[in-house]
C-alpha positions in Angstrom: -18.1 22.9 -0.4 -15.6 23.0 2.4 -15.0 19.9 4.3 -15.7 20.3 8.1 -12.6 20.1 10.2 -12.7 17.2 12.7 -11.5 17.8 16.2 -8.5 15.5 16.7 -8.3 13.5 19.8 -5.3 13.8 22.2 -2.2 12.2 20.7 -2.7 8.5 20.3 -0.4 5.9 18.7 -1.4 2.4 17.8 0.7 -0.2 16.1 0.2 -3.7 14.8 2.4 -6.4 13.3 0.7 -7.9 10.2 1.8 -11.1 8.4 3.1 -10.2 5.0 0.4 -11.8 3.1 -2.5 -10.4 1.0 -5.0 -12.2 3.3 -3.5 -10.7 6.5 -3.5 -7.2 4.9 -7.2 -7.6 3.9 -8.1 -8.7 7.4 -6.2 -5.7 9.0 -7.9 -3.3 6.6 -11.3 -4.6 7.5 -10.8 -3.4 11.0 -8.5 -0.5 10.3 -10.5 2.4 11.6 -11.5 0.6 14.8 -8.0 -0.9 15.5 -6.2 2.4 15.0 -9.0 4.5 16.7 -9.7 6.7 13.6 -13.5 6.8 14.0 -13.3 10.5 14.8 -12.2 11.3 11.3 -14.8 12.6 8.8 -15.9 9.6 6.7 -14.5 10.9 3.4 -11.1 11.6 4.9 -11.0 8.3 6.8 -11.7 6.5 3.5 -8.7 8.3 1.9 -6.5 7.3 4.7 -7.6 3.7 4.5 -7.2 3.7 0.7 -3.6 4.9 0.9 -2.7 2.5 3.8 -4.2 -0.4 1.9 -2.3 0.5 -1.3 1.0 0.8 0.6 0.5 -2.5 2.4 -0.5 -4.3 -0.8 2.5 -2.9 -2.6 4.8 -4.1 0.2 3.3 -7.6 0.0 3.3 -7.8 -3.8 6.8 -6.3 -4.4 9.0 -6.1 -1.3 7.9 -9.4 0.3 7.0 -11.4 -2.9 7.4 -15.2 -2.4 8.1 -15.0 1.3 6.1 -17.0 3.8 7.9 -15.6 6.9 7.3 -12.0 6.1 5.8 -9.3 8.3 4.8 -5.6 8.2 4.8 -3.3 11.2 2.2 -0.6 10.9 2.0 2.4 13.3 -0.6 5.1 13.1 -0.4 8.3 15.2 -3.1 11.0 15.5 -1.8 14.3 16.7 -2.6 17.9 16.2 -4.9 17.6 13.2 -2.7 15.1 11.4 -2.5 11.4 11.0 1.1 10.0 10.7 1.7 6.5 9.3 4.8 4.4 9.4 5.3 1.0 7.9 8.4 -1.2 8.3 9.3 -4.5 6.7 12.4 -6.6 6.0 11.7 -7.1 2.3 13.4 -5.9 -0.8 14.3 -2.1 -0.9 11.9 0.3 -2.4 13.0 1.5 -5.9 13.9 5.2 -5.5 11.9 6.3 -8.6 8.7 5.5 -6.7 9.4 8.3 -4.2 9.4 10.9 -6.9 6.2 12.7 -7.7 4.1 10.1 -9.5 2.2 10.8 -12.6 -1.0 9.2 -13.8 -0.5 6.4 -16.3 -1.5 7.3 -19.8 -3.6 5.5 -22.3 -1.8 3.5 -24.9 -1.8 5.6 -28.0 -2.3 2.6 -30.2 -5.2 1.0 -28.4 -6.6 3.8 -26.2 -6.5 1.3 -23.3 -5.3 2.2 -19.8 -2.5 0.2 -18.3 -3.2 -2.5 -15.7 -1.0 -0.8 -13.0 0.7 2.4 -12.1 -2.2 4.2 -10.4 -1.3 3.2 -6.8 1.7 5.5 -6.4 -0.2 8.4 -8.0 -3.0 7.9 -5.5 -0.5 7.7 -2.6 1.3 10.8 -3.6 -1.9 12.7 -4.3 -3.5 12.0 -0.9 -0.6 12.3 1.4 1.1 15.4 2.7 4.6 14.1 2.7 6.5 10.9 2.3 10.0 9.7 3.4 11.7 6.4 3.0 14.7 4.9 4.6 16.5 1.6 4.3 18.6 0.8 7.4 19.7 -2.4 9.0 17.9 -4.5 6.4 14.6 -2.8 7.1 12.4 -0.6 4.9 10.7 2.3 6.7 8.1 4.4 5.0 6.6 7.5 6.7 3.7 9.6 5.4 1.0 11.8 6.8 -2.4 13.3 6.2 -3.6 16.7 7.2 -7.1 16.4 8.6 
């Protein structure tokens, strides 16, 4: 069944600076659709956008900003022409370049048949976004990705 196309609003950009902690990210994600004015998206697509943004922000907190109490994340979301563009910026550790490659699903351990604890996040991010670019400049990480609505 084809998903109904949502009419996108005129171009809007909203941004927020979030403390680089798991609690601050959780609070920001609780109000994400309202804060970034994405209520116009179909519910299923909005859930995908929220899932990816939460995964990216949590990865930043867990890996780039680990052990820092002065850390922050800048999050900007732009809706324009049937797309949602997302940019994150932080001053944490650089993103390892292999994570930008096409991610594959983790596999079961052949010995035990168990799935690994991690490794699903980047697969989900790559699977649900249209594109992704990363740059490290002036001590900042900037990650850009978008969604076709």
